[in-house]
DOLO-356279 format. One record per residue (C-alpha): residue number from 0; residue in three letters; x, y, z. Coordinates in nm, 2 decimals. Layout:
N
VOSE,timar,dodo,u,v,w
VOSE,NUM,ALA,X,Y,Z;
...
***
This chain:
419
VOSE,timar,dodo,u,v,w
VOSE,0,UNK,-1.84,2.38,6.12;
VOSE,1,UNK,-2.05,2.29,5.82;
VOSE,2,UNK,-2.01,1.93,5.65;
VOSE,3,UNK,-1.88,2.06,5.31;
VOSE,4,UNK,-1.63,2.29,5.51;
VOSE,5,UNK,-1.44,1.99,5.70;
VOSE,6,UNK,-1.43,1.84,5.37;
VOSE,7,UNK,-1.23,2.10,5.20;
VOSE,8,UNK,-0.99,2.13,5.53;
VOSE,9,UNK,-0.96,1.78,5.49;
VOSE,10,UNK,-0.84,1.74,5.13;
VOSE,11,UNK,-0.69,2.11,5.11;
VOSE,12,UNK,-0.33,1.97,5.16;
VOSE,13,UNK,-0.39,1.72,4.86;
VOSE,14,UNK,-0.50,1.99,4.61;
VOSE,15,UNK,-0.17,2.07,4.49;
VOSE,16,UNK,-0.03,1.72,4.45;
VOSE,17,UNK,-0.39,1.65,4.22;
VOSE,18,UNK,-0.33,1.93,4.04;
VOSE,19,UNK,0.05,1.81,3.95;
VOSE,20,UNK,-0.12,1.45,3.90;
VOSE,21,UNK,-0.34,1.63,3.62;
VOSE,22,UNK,-0.04,1.81,3.41;
VOSE,23,UNK,0.20,1.51,3.44;
VOSE,24,UNK,0.01,1.20,3.42;
VOSE,25,UNK,-0.09,1.12,3.08;
VOSE,26,UNK,-0.50,1.07,3.00;
VOSE,27,UNK,-0.63,0.73,2.87;
VOSE,28,UNK,-0.69,0.87,2.52;
VOSE,29,UNK,-0.31,0.96,2.48;
VOSE,30,UNK,-0.20,0.65,2.67;
VOSE,31,UNK,-0.42,0.38,2.44;
VOSE,32,UNK,-0.31,0.54,2.11;
VOSE,33,UNK,0.07,0.52,2.00;
VOSE,34,UNK,0.24,0.80,1.79;
VOSE,35,UNK,0.23,0.69,1.43;
VOSE,36,UNK,0.61,0.71,1.33;
VOSE,37,UNK,0.75,0.50,1.02;
VOSE,38,UNK,0.78,0.19,1.16;
VOSE,39,UNK,0.47,0.18,1.28;
VOSE,40,UNK,0.30,0.31,0.97;
VOSE,41,UNK,0.50,0.04,0.73;
VOSE,42,UNK,0.40,-0.23,1.00;
VOSE,43,UNK,0.05,-0.15,0.99;
VOSE,44,UNK,0.02,-0.10,0.62;
VOSE,45,UNK,0.14,-0.48,0.57;
VOSE,46,UNK,-0.15,-0.54,0.84;
VOSE,47,UNK,-0.38,-0.35,0.65;
VOSE,48,UNK,-0.71,-0.48,0.43;
VOSE,49,UNK,-0.58,-0.44,0.10;
VOSE,50,UNK,-0.24,-0.65,0.24;
VOSE,51,UNK,-0.48,-0.92,0.37;
VOSE,52,UNK,-0.65,-0.88,0.02;
VOSE,53,UNK,-0.35,-1.00,-0.16;
VOSE,54,UNK,-0.25,-1.25,0.08;
VOSE,55,UNK,-0.63,-1.42,0.04;
VOSE,56,UNK,-0.55,-1.44,-0.35;
VOSE,57,UNK,-0.23,-1.58,-0.22;
VOSE,58,UNK,-0.40,-1.85,-0.05;
VOSE,59,UNK,-0.63,-1.97,-0.34;
VOSE,60,UNK,-0.31,-2.05,-0.57;
VOSE,61,UNK,-0.21,-2.20,-0.27;
VOSE,62,UNK,-0.55,-2.42,-0.27;
VOSE,63,UNK,-0.54,-2.51,-0.66;
VOSE,64,UNK,-0.20,-2.62,-0.61;
VOSE,65,UNK,-0.28,-2.81,-0.34;
VOSE,66,UNK,-0.55,-3.01,-0.55;
VOSE,67,UNK,-0.31,-3.02,-0.89;
VOSE,68,UNK,-0.22,-3.33,-0.82;
VOSE,69,UNK,-0.51,-3.54,-0.88;
VOSE,70,UNK,-0.42,-3.87,-1.08;
VOSE,71,UNK,-0.64,-3.76,-1.36;
VOSE,72,UNK,-0.91,-3.51,-1.42;
VOSE,73,UNK,-1.19,-3.74,-1.53;
VOSE,74,UNK,-1.34,-3.98,-1.26;
VOSE,75,UNK,-1.33,-4.36,-1.29;
VOSE,76,UNK,-1.66,-4.47,-1.41;
VOSE,77,UNK,-1.88,-4.76,-1.24;
VOSE,78,UNK,-2.12,-4.90,-1.50;
VOSE,79,UNK,-2.37,-5.21,-1.41;
VOSE,80,UNK,-2.67,-5.34,-1.61;
VOSE,81,UNK,-2.93,-5.65,-1.51;
VOSE,82,UNK,-3.24,-5.81,-1.71;
VOSE,83,UNK,-3.37,-6.10,-1.88;
VOSE,84,UNK,-3.26,-6.32,-2.20;
VOSE,85,UNK,-3.51,-6.44,-2.41;
VOSE,86,UNK,-3.41,-6.82,-2.51;
VOSE,87,UNK,-3.56,-6.95,-2.80;
VOSE,88,UNK,-3.70,-7.25,-2.60;
VOSE,89,UNK,-3.89,-7.01,-2.40;
VOSE,90,UNK,-3.61,-6.98,-2.11;
VOSE,91,UNK,-3.57,-6.70,-1.94;
VOSE,92,UNK,-3.26,-6.66,-1.72;
VOSE,93,UNK,-3.10,-6.36,-1.55;
VOSE,94,UNK,-2.84,-6.17,-1.72;
VOSE,95,UNK,-2.64,-5.89,-1.53;
VOSE,96,UNK,-2.33,-5.70,-1.65;
VOSE,97,UNK,-2.07,-5.49,-1.45;
VOSE,98,UNK,-1.76,-5.31,-1.57;
VOSE,99,UNK,-1.52,-4.99,-1.39;
VOSE,100,UNK,-1.37,-4.79,-1.66;
VOSE,101,UNK,-1.02,-4.65,-1.50;
VOSE,102,UNK,-0.88,-4.30,-1.66;
VOSE,103,UNK,-0.54,-4.31,-1.69;
VOSE,104,UNK,-0.37,-3.98,-1.83;
VOSE,105,UNK,-0.03,-4.01,-2.07;
VOSE,106,UNK,0.21,-3.74,-2.19;
VOSE,107,UNK,0.29,-3.64,-1.81;
VOSE,108,UNK,-0.05,-3.43,-1.81;
VOSE,109,UNK,-0.05,-3.49,-1.38;
VOSE,110,UNK,0.33,-3.38,-1.36;
VOSE,111,UNK,0.25,-3.07,-1.59;
VOSE,112,UNK,-0.08,-2.96,-1.38;
VOSE,113,UNK,0.11,-2.99,-1.12;
VOSE,114,UNK,0.40,-2.77,-1.25;
VOSE,115,UNK,0.21,-2.48,-1.37;
VOSE,116,UNK,-0.02,-2.48,-1.03;
VOSE,117,UNK,0.28,-2.43,-0.84;
VOSE,118,UNK,0.45,-2.19,-1.09;
VOSE,119,UNK,0.13,-2.00,-1.04;
VOSE,120,UNK,0.16,-2.00,-0.68;
VOSE,121,UNK,0.53,-1.85,-0.72;
VOSE,122,UNK,0.35,-1.61,-0.92;
VOSE,123,UNK,0.10,-1.46,-0.69;
VOSE,124,UNK,0.36,-1.46,-0.41;
VOSE,125,UNK,0.57,-1.24,-0.63;
VOSE,126,UNK,0.27,-1.01,-0.69;
VOSE,127,UNK,0.11,-1.00,-0.37;
VOSE,128,UNK,0.53,-0.88,-0.19;
VOSE,129,UNK,0.52,-0.62,-0.49;
VOSE,130,UNK,0.18,-0.52,-0.43;
VOSE,131,UNK,0.28,-0.47,-0.05;
VOSE,132,UNK,0.56,-0.31,-0.16;
VOSE,133,UNK,0.32,-0.08,-0.33;
VOSE,134,UNK,0.11,0.00,-0.04;
VOSE,135,UNK,0.38,0.07,0.20;
VOSE,136,UNK,0.52,0.29,-0.03;
VOSE,137,UNK,0.17,0.49,-0.12;
VOSE,138,UNK,0.15,0.49,0.36;
VOSE,139,UNK,0.46,0.62,0.38;
VOSE,140,UNK,0.42,0.92,0.07;
VOSE,141,UNK,0.07,0.97,0.28;
VOSE,142,UNK,0.27,0.95,0.63;
VOSE,143,UNK,0.50,1.26,0.51;
VOSE,144,UNK,0.23,1.46,0.33;
VOSE,145,UNK,0.05,1.47,0.70;
VOSE,146,UNK,0.40,1.58,0.85;
VOSE,147,UNK,0.41,1.82,0.60;
VOSE,148,UNK,0.06,1.96,0.71;
VOSE,149,UNK,0.09,1.94,1.06;
VOSE,150,UNK,0.45,2.17,0.94;
VOSE,151,UNK,0.17,2.39,0.76;
VOSE,152,UNK,-0.07,2.39,1.04;
VOSE,153,UNK,0.24,2.53,1.25;
VOSE,154,UNK,0.31,2.80,1.01;
VOSE,155,UNK,-0.05,2.91,0.94;
VOSE,156,UNK,-0.05,2.92,1.34;
VOSE,157,UNK,0.22,3.14,1.38;
VOSE,158,UNK,0.16,3.39,1.11;
VOSE,159,UNK,-0.20,3.41,1.29;
VOSE,160,UNK,-0.03,3.42,1.60;
VOSE,161,UNK,0.18,3.76,1.42;
VOSE,162,UNK,-0.08,3.87,1.27;
VOSE,163,UNK,-0.29,3.96,1.59;
VOSE,164,UNK,0.05,4.13,1.72;
VOSE,165,UNK,0.04,4.38,1.42;
VOSE,166,UNK,-0.33,4.43,1.47;
VOSE,167,UNK,-0.26,4.51,1.84;
VOSE,168,UNK,0.03,4.72,1.77;
VOSE,169,UNK,-0.13,4.92,1.51;
VOSE,170,UNK,-0.46,4.98,1.72;
VOSE,171,UNK,-0.27,5.07,1.98;
VOSE,172,UNK,-0.07,5.31,1.79;
VOSE,173,UNK,-0.39,5.49,1.63;
VOSE,174,UNK,-0.51,5.55,1.99;
VOSE,175,UNK,-0.18,5.73,2.08;
VOSE,176,UNK,-0.18,5.95,1.70;
VOSE,177,UNK,0.08,5.77,1.62;
VOSE,178,UNK,-0.05,5.56,1.33;
VOSE,179,UNK,-0.36,5.61,1.00;
VOSE,180,UNK,-0.65,5.42,1.05;
VOSE,181,UNK,-0.57,5.28,0.72;
VOSE,182,UNK,-0.29,5.05,0.94;
VOSE,183,UNK,-0.59,4.94,1.16;
VOSE,184,UNK,-0.77,4.81,0.84;
VOSE,185,UNK,-0.45,4.68,0.65;
VOSE,186,UNK,-0.34,4.47,1.00;
VOSE,187,UNK,-0.75,4.40,1.03;
VOSE,188,UNK,-0.77,4.25,0.68;
VOSE,189,UNK,-0.43,4.08,0.69;
VOSE,190,UNK,-0.59,3.88,1.06;
VOSE,191,UNK,-0.90,3.74,0.84;
VOSE,192,UNK,-0.63,3.63,0.57;
VOSE,193,UNK,-0.42,3.46,0.82;
VOSE,194,UNK,-0.73,3.28,1.04;
VOSE,195,UNK,-0.85,3.20,0.69;
VOSE,196,UNK,-0.52,3.00,0.60;
VOSE,197,UNK,-0.47,2.82,0.92;
VOSE,198,UNK,-0.84,2.72,0.90;
VOSE,199,UNK,-0.78,2.57,0.51;
VOSE,200,UNK,-0.42,2.41,0.65;
VOSE,201,UNK,-0.60,2.23,1.00;
VOSE,202,UNK,-0.86,2.11,0.76;
VOSE,203,UNK,-0.64,1.98,0.47;
VOSE,204,UNK,-0.43,1.78,0.76;
VOSE,205,UNK,-0.74,1.65,0.84;
VOSE,206,UNK,-0.84,1.54,0.54;
VOSE,207,UNK,-0.51,1.36,0.46;
VOSE,208,UNK,-0.47,1.24,0.81;
VOSE,209,UNK,-0.81,1.05,0.74;
VOSE,210,UNK,-0.68,0.91,0.40;
VOSE,211,UNK,-0.33,0.78,0.58;
VOSE,212,UNK,-0.58,0.58,0.83;
VOSE,213,UNK,-0.78,0.48,0.57;
VOSE,214,UNK,-0.47,0.33,0.41;
VOSE,215,UNK,-0.39,0.14,0.75;
VOSE,216,UNK,-0.68,0.00,0.81;
VOSE,217,UNK,-0.73,0.21,1.13;
VOSE,218,UNK,-1.11,0.42,1.21;
VOSE,219,UNK,-1.09,0.75,1.02;
VOSE,220,UNK,-1.31,0.90,1.31;
VOSE,221,UNK,-1.02,0.87,1.56;
VOSE,222,UNK,-0.77,1.04,1.27;
VOSE,223,UNK,-0.73,1.39,1.40;
VOSE,224,UNK,-0.66,1.28,1.76;
VOSE,225,UNK,-0.37,1.06,1.64;
VOSE,226,UNK,-0.02,1.23,1.67;
VOSE,227,UNK,0.23,1.19,1.42;
VOSE,228,UNK,0.61,1.12,1.46;
VOSE,229,UNK,0.96,1.13,1.26;
VOSE,230,UNK,1.16,1.39,1.08;
VOSE,231,UNK,1.00,1.51,0.73;
VOSE,232,UNK,1.26,1.38,0.55;
VOSE,233,UNK,1.43,1.03,0.62;
VOSE,234,UNK,1.80,1.02,0.79;
VOSE,235,UNK,1.95,0.74,0.55;
VOSE,236,UNK,2.11,0.75,0.28;
VOSE,237,UNK,2.02,0.59,-0.06;
VOSE,238,UNK,2.25,0.35,-0.21;
VOSE,239,UNK,2.44,0.43,-0.56;
VOSE,240,UNK,2.26,0.43,-0.88;
VOSE,241,UNK,2.56,0.16,-0.94;
VOSE,242,UNK,2.46,-0.05,-0.64;
VOSE,243,UNK,2.12,-0.03,-0.70;
VOSE,244,UNK,2.17,-0.11,-1.12;
VOSE,245,UNK,2.37,-0.43,-1.01;
VOSE,246,UNK,2.06,-0.56,-0.73;
VOSE,247,UNK,1.80,-0.47,-0.99;
VOSE,248,UNK,1.69,-0.82,-1.02;
VOSE,249,UNK,1.61,-0.85,-0.69;
VOSE,250,UNK,1.29,-0.56,-0.72;
VOSE,251,UNK,1.02,-0.70,-0.65;
VOSE,252,UNK,0.83,-0.61,-0.95;
VOSE,253,UNK,1.11,-0.75,-1.13;
VOSE,254,UNK,1.05,-1.10,-0.94;
VOSE,255,UNK,0.71,-1.07,-1.01;
VOSE,256,UNK,0.81,-1.03,-1.40;
VOSE,257,UNK,0.97,-1.32,-1.37;
VOSE,258,UNK,0.73,-1.57,-1.19;
VOSE,259,UNK,0.48,-1.48,-1.43;
VOSE,260,UNK,0.68,-1.56,-1.72;
VOSE,261,UNK,0.76,-1.88,-1.52;
VOSE,262,UNK,0.36,-1.93,-1.52;
VOSE,263,UNK,0.33,-1.88,-1.85;
VOSE,264,UNK,0.58,-2.11,-1.94;
VOSE,265,UNK,0.48,-2.36,-1.69;
VOSE,266,UNK,0.13,-2.37,-1.89;
VOSE,267,UNK,0.22,-2.37,-2.22;
VOSE,268,UNK,0.34,-2.69,-2.10;
VOSE,269,UNK,0.03,-2.83,-1.93;
VOSE,270,UNK,-0.18,-2.75,-2.24;
VOSE,271,UNK,0.13,-2.90,-2.48;
VOSE,272,UNK,0.06,-3.23,-2.25;
VOSE,273,UNK,-0.29,-3.18,-2.27;
VOSE,274,UNK,-0.25,-3.27,-2.61;
VOSE,275,UNK,-0.21,-3.65,-2.54;
VOSE,276,UNK,-0.51,-3.87,-2.48;
VOSE,277,UNK,-0.64,-3.98,-2.16;
VOSE,278,UNK,-0.66,-4.39,-2.20;
VOSE,279,UNK,-0.93,-4.61,-2.01;
VOSE,280,UNK,-0.90,-4.92,-1.89;
VOSE,281,UNK,-1.21,-5.06,-1.84;
VOSE,282,UNK,-1.29,-5.42,-1.68;
VOSE,283,UNK,-1.63,-5.56,-1.74;
VOSE,284,UNK,-1.80,-5.90,-1.56;
VOSE,285,UNK,-2.13,-6.08,-1.73;
VOSE,286,UNK,-2.36,-6.31,-1.60;
VOSE,287,UNK,-2.54,-6.45,-1.89;
VOSE,288,UNK,-2.70,-6.78,-1.93;
VOSE,289,UNK,-2.56,-6.90,-1.64;
VOSE,290,UNK,-2.22,-6.81,-1.80;
VOSE,291,UNK,-1.95,-6.62,-1.63;
VOSE,292,UNK,-1.78,-6.33,-1.86;
VOSE,293,UNK,-1.47,-6.17,-1.78;
VOSE,294,UNK,-1.36,-5.90,-2.06;
VOSE,295,UNK,-1.05,-5.62,-2.00;
VOSE,296,UNK,-1.04,-5.35,-2.28;
VOSE,297,UNK,-0.88,-5.00,-2.34;
VOSE,298,UNK,-1.06,-4.68,-2.46;
VOSE,299,UNK,-0.81,-4.47,-2.63;
VOSE,300,UNK,-0.93,-4.13,-2.78;
VOSE,301,UNK,-0.75,-4.02,-3.10;
VOSE,302,UNK,-0.66,-3.71,-3.09;
VOSE,303,UNK,-0.72,-3.61,-3.48;
VOSE,304,UNK,-0.96,-3.37,-3.49;
VOSE,305,UNK,-0.86,-3.18,-3.20;
VOSE,306,UNK,-0.50,-3.19,-3.01;
VOSE,307,UNK,-0.61,-2.93,-2.72;
VOSE,308,UNK,-0.50,-2.66,-3.04;
VOSE,309,UNK,-0.73,-2.43,-2.89;
VOSE,310,UNK,-0.56,-2.39,-2.53;
VOSE,311,UNK,-0.18,-2.47,-2.65;
VOSE,312,UNK,-0.14,-2.21,-2.91;
VOSE,313,UNK,-0.24,-1.91,-2.71;
VOSE,314,UNK,-0.06,-2.08,-2.40;
VOSE,315,UNK,0.26,-2.06,-2.61;
VOSE,316,UNK,0.17,-1.70,-2.73;
VOSE,317,UNK,0.14,-1.56,-2.38;
VOSE,318,UNK,0.45,-1.69,-2.34;
VOSE,319,UNK,0.59,-1.47,-2.54;
VOSE,320,UNK,0.38,-1.16,-2.39;
VOSE,321,UNK,0.52,-1.23,-2.03;
VOSE,322,UNK,0.87,-1.22,-2.20;
VOSE,323,UNK,0.83,-0.91,-2.37;
VOSE,324,UNK,0.65,-0.77,-2.07;
VOSE,325,UNK,0.96,-0.86,-1.82;
VOSE,326,UNK,1.21,-0.72,-2.04;
VOSE,327,UNK,0.99,-0.44,-2.02;
VOSE,328,UNK,0.98,-0.43,-1.63;
VOSE,329,UNK,1.39,-0.47,-1.66;
VOSE,330,UNK,1.40,-0.17,-1.89;
VOSE,331,UNK,1.14,0.04,-1.68;
VOSE,332,UNK,1.31,-0.05,-1.38;
VOSE,333,UNK,1.64,0.09,-1.46;
VOSE,334,UNK,1.52,0.40,-1.59;
VOSE,335,UNK,1.31,0.48,-1.30;
VOSE,336,UNK,1.65,0.40,-1.10;
VOSE,337,UNK,1.81,0.69,-1.29;
VOSE,338,UNK,1.51,0.90,-1.28;
VOSE,339,UNK,1.47,0.87,-0.89;
VOSE,340,UNK,1.81,0.92,-0.80;
VOSE,341,UNK,1.84,1.24,-1.04;
VOSE,342,UNK,1.51,1.40,-0.83;
VOSE,343,UNK,1.65,1.28,-0.53;
VOSE,344,UNK,1.94,1.48,-0.61;
VOSE,345,UNK,1.79,1.80,-0.77;
VOSE,346,UNK,1.55,1.80,-0.45;
VOSE,347,UNK,1.83,1.80,-0.22;
VOSE,348,UNK,2.04,2.09,-0.39;
VOSE,349,UNK,1.68,2.29,-0.38;
VOSE,350,UNK,1.71,2.24,-0.01;
VOSE,351,UNK,2.03,2.33,0.07;
VOSE,352,UNK,1.97,2.69,-0.05;
VOSE,353,UNK,1.63,2.77,0.05;
VOSE,354,UNK,1.77,2.65,0.41;
VOSE,355,UNK,1.95,3.00,0.44;
VOSE,356,UNK,1.73,3.25,0.27;
VOSE,357,UNK,1.43,3.09,0.48;
VOSE,358,UNK,1.63,3.10,0.83;
VOSE,359,UNK,1.71,3.46,0.74;
VOSE,360,UNK,1.36,3.60,0.60;
VOSE,361,UNK,1.18,3.44,0.94;
VOSE,362,UNK,1.43,3.65,1.17;
VOSE,363,UNK,1.37,4.00,0.90;
VOSE,364,UNK,0.98,3.94,0.98;
VOSE,365,UNK,1.01,3.93,1.33;
VOSE,366,UNK,1.27,4.23,1.33;
VOSE,367,UNK,1.03,4.42,1.11;
VOSE,368,UNK,0.72,4.35,1.31;
VOSE,369,UNK,0.91,4.42,1.64;
VOSE,370,UNK,1.00,4.76,1.46;
VOSE,371,UNK,0.65,4.83,1.40;
VOSE,372,UNK,0.59,4.80,1.74;
VOSE,373,UNK,0.79,5.05,1.84;
VOSE,374,UNK,0.68,5.29,1.54;
VOSE,375,UNK,1.06,5.26,1.39;
VOSE,376,UNK,0.86,5.12,1.04;
VOSE,377,UNK,0.53,5.17,0.88;
VOSE,378,UNK,0.29,4.88,0.87;
VOSE,379,UNK,0.32,4.87,0.45;
VOSE,380,UNK,0.71,4.79,0.48;
VOSE,381,UNK,0.64,4.56,0.74;
VOSE,382,UNK,0.37,4.31,0.55;
VOSE,383,UNK,0.61,4.35,0.22;
VOSE,384,UNK,0.88,4.16,0.44;
VOSE,385,UNK,0.62,3.97,0.61;
VOSE,386,UNK,0.49,3.85,0.31;
VOSE,387,UNK,0.85,3.76,0.14;
VOSE,388,UNK,0.93,3.55,0.48;
VOSE,389,UNK,0.61,3.36,0.40;
VOSE,390,UNK,0.66,3.29,0.06;
VOSE,391,UNK,1.04,3.16,0.18;
VOSE,392,UNK,0.87,2.98,0.46;
VOSE,393,UNK,0.68,2.80,0.21;
VOSE,394,UNK,0.90,2.73,-0.06;
VOSE,395,UNK,1.16,2.62,0.24;
VOSE,396,UNK,0.85,2.35,0.35;
VOSE,397,UNK,0.80,2.21,-0.02;
VOSE,398,UNK,1.12,2.18,-0.08;
VOSE,399,UNK,1.16,1.96,0.19;
VOSE,400,UNK,0.84,1.75,0.12;
VOSE,401,UNK,1.01,1.72,-0.25;
VOSE,402,UNK,1.31,1.59,-0.14;
VOSE,403,UNK,1.16,1.33,0.15;
VOSE,404,UNK,0.92,1.21,-0.16;
VOSE,405,UNK,1.22,1.16,-0.38;
VOSE,406,UNK,1.42,1.04,-0.08;
VOSE,407,UNK,1.14,0.77,0.06;
VOSE,408,UNK,1.10,0.61,-0.33;
VOSE,409,UNK,1.43,0.61,-0.38;
VOSE,410,UNK,1.51,0.39,-0.01;
VOSE,411,UNK,1.18,0.18,-0.08;
VOSE,412,UNK,1.33,0.11,-0.46;
VOSE,413,UNK,1.66,0.00,-0.31;
VOSE,414,UNK,1.46,-0.24,-0.09;
VOSE,415,UNK,1.55,-0.03,0.23;
VOSE,416,UNK,1.28,0.07,0.51;
VOSE,417,UNK,1.27,0.45,0.58;
VOSE,418,UNK,1.33,0.53,0.91;
***
């Protein structure tokens, strides 16, 4: 017996076990990539590059707030000078002078600067939180879009399989003399259209999945290999409009608007305090002709020509702008809640109305195709029933996606995390 034959006879008892292991055990690629559930999408969206940009902007405001506690915006000044004094008697004694000027802010300028910087920090944090909410919403909507695309791909594949069945049945019946040549042509035409629709559905799915990868900060090249899990419509029930209106002040956009108003008021107070002058306390020492001379003095600017009016007046006007924006945001939020709830109710009713019809149409298409294979129906009748069934299935999927979008938007607006 050759070496190859002996080796094959040695491993032969283990071939079934190896084959079973290859089927049961997942490969390294599938084990490495976790499926994209809604919880995973939310987690990745909160850690995405766009979210990190918002965190970096908050860090800038935090750094500004940390540096705002300086005693004064002006630094102390140390000056020195030296020379020779020429006396009438011809003597030339040395002379020198040194002075230290220390600025002192009046009118609570330092406290106003600190308050304004801290208010700006709170406004930046609120804006970042609202930005993260919008990013999570966009990622969830894109996730729902890809789930719908995958359902479209599954429907397109089912339609293509049914077209293959009809084409095979038409060719078989033509050979048996039970169907005309036009049946084969119609079945071939329908099969080509379904193949094109299946390819277009896969392309749309891959493109939307790549967009989702970009939103989440994942490599777009690995998009087609990613698996998505979860129902298209979240199972959570949104709160009532009355409950949402009662807690409307907790919305991130309203908190951001309120923080912007607070920051505008703090900036106005800072610019108002800056109208006060910065007094400079001066200590001076002179050595002149053997004499020691010490002096203390004050330098007080007179705010007659410009009492920081160029900055105080616009800052006061910005308070009114921020207040108007806050009121507009509150009114828009209340109207948005009513709009989202109305769309949610409408899409739910449409979905409930279409669900039974779509199930019946799918059954009718299968029965019509089976009847053609048995020679009980003609091909035009089968194609007509099939077209109605496809339109009903597409309408059901579109209604389910519309309801999912409305429900996700309503849940996120209520501060809930869709499952």
